[in-house]
C-alpha positions in Angstrom: 0.3 -12.8 5.9 1.1 -9.4 7.5 0.2 -6.2 5.7 1.2 -2.6 6.3 -1.7 -0.4 5.1 -1.0 3.2 4.5 -4.2 5.2 4.0 -5.2 8.7 5.1 -8.9 8.2 4.9 -9.7 6.8 8.3 -13.1 5.3 7.4 -11.6 3.5 4.3 -8.6 2.4 6.4 -10.9 0.9 9.0 -12.8 -0.9 6.3 -9.6 -2.4 4.9 -8.5 -3.5 8.4 -11.8 -5.2 9.2 -12.2 -6.8 5.8 -8.7 -8.2 5.6 -8.7 -9.3 9.3 -11.9 -11.3 8.6 -10.0 -13.0 5.8 -7.3 -14.1 8.2 -4.8 -11.4 7.2 -2.9 -9.5 9.9 -3.0 -5.8 9.3 -1.3 -2.7 10.7 -2.7 0.6 9.5 -1.0 3.9 9.3 -2.5 7.3 8.3 0.4 8.7 6.4 3.8 7.9 4.9 5.8 9.3 7.8 4.0 7.0 10.3 4.4 4.0 7.9 8.2 4.6 7.6 8.4 4.3 11.4 6.3 1.2 11.6 8.2 -0.4 8.7 11.5 -0.1 10.7 10.1 -2.8 13.0 10.0 -5.2 10.1 7.9 -8.3 9.8 5.6 -7.2 6.9 5.0 -9.5 4.0 3.5 -6.7 1.8 2.8 -3.0 1.8 -0.5 -1.6 0.6 -0.3 2.2 0.2 -2.5 5.0 -1.1 -0.9 7.5 -3.4 -2.7 10.7 -2.7 -2.0 11.5 1.0 -1.1 14.7 2.8 2.4 15.2 4.2 4.6 12.3 3.0 2.5 11.3 0.0 2.5 7.8 -1.6 5.2 8.7 -4.2 7.5 10.2 -1.6 6.8 7.2 0.7 7.8 4.8 -2.1 11.0 6.7 -2.9 12.0 6.5 0.8 11.0 2.9 1.1 13.1 1.9 -1.9 16.2 3.1 -0.1 15.8 0.5 2.5 17.0 -3.1 2.4 14.6 -6.1 2.5 11.6 -4.1 1.3 8.5 -6.3 1.0 6.4 -6.2 -2.2 4.4 -3.0 -2.6 0.9 -2.6 -3.9 -0.5 0.9 -4.5 -4.1 2.1 -4.6 -5.4 5.3 -6.0 -8.6 7.0 -6.8 -6.8 9.2 -9.3 -6.6 12.9 -9.3 -2.8 13.3 -8.7 -1.7 12.2 -12.2 -3.0 10.2 -15.1 -3.1 6.4 -14.8 -0.3 5.8 -17.3 2.1 8.2 -15.7 1.3 6.7 -12.3 1.8 3.2 -13.5 5.2 4.1 -15.0 6.3 5.9 -11.9 5.1 3.1 -9.6 6.9 0.4 -11.7 10.1 2.4 -11.6 9.7 2.6 -7.8 9.3 -1.2 -7.5 5.5 -1.4 -7.2 4.2 -4.9 -8.2 0.6 -3.8 -8.9 -1.7 -0.7 -8.7 -5.4 -1.0 -7.7 -7.8 1.7 -8.9 -10.4 2.7 -6.4 -13.0 1.5 -6.0 -11.9 -2.1 -6.0 -13.5 -5.3 -4.7 -12.3 -7.0 -1.5 -11.8 -10.3 -3.4 -9.6 -8.4 -5.9 -7.6 -6.8 -3.1 -7.0 -10.1 -1.3 -6.0 -11.8 -4.6 -3.6 -8.9 -5.4 -2.0 -9.0 -2.0 -1.5 -12.8 -2.2 0.0 -12.6 -5.7 2.4 -9.9 -4.5 3.6 -12.0 -1.6 3.7 -15.4 -3.4 4.6 -14.3 -6.8 
């Protein structure tokens, strides 16, 4: 499985890369939505894991731009809250094609299971 991780917190991003790599998952990390859009153009990703609250091209703007592309892999979002209430975020994420949203903090077993569900249905 190949995952595109979009996370602006560099320490958390490194944690995700190390943890997922140790579980046999290939990971490419980006620090914001603009960088992720460039990497996504190369293709080959099985799933996207993106934060919602990011500077610049935030998670919602990133999702809107991604949905305009063809052959978009499944998308899982993660958020620590703050941007909007959970119900509104879930409704918006669903409308933008997100298969699941993880609330930070989450466990690595939960993350792996969520990514695998997203890819394999």
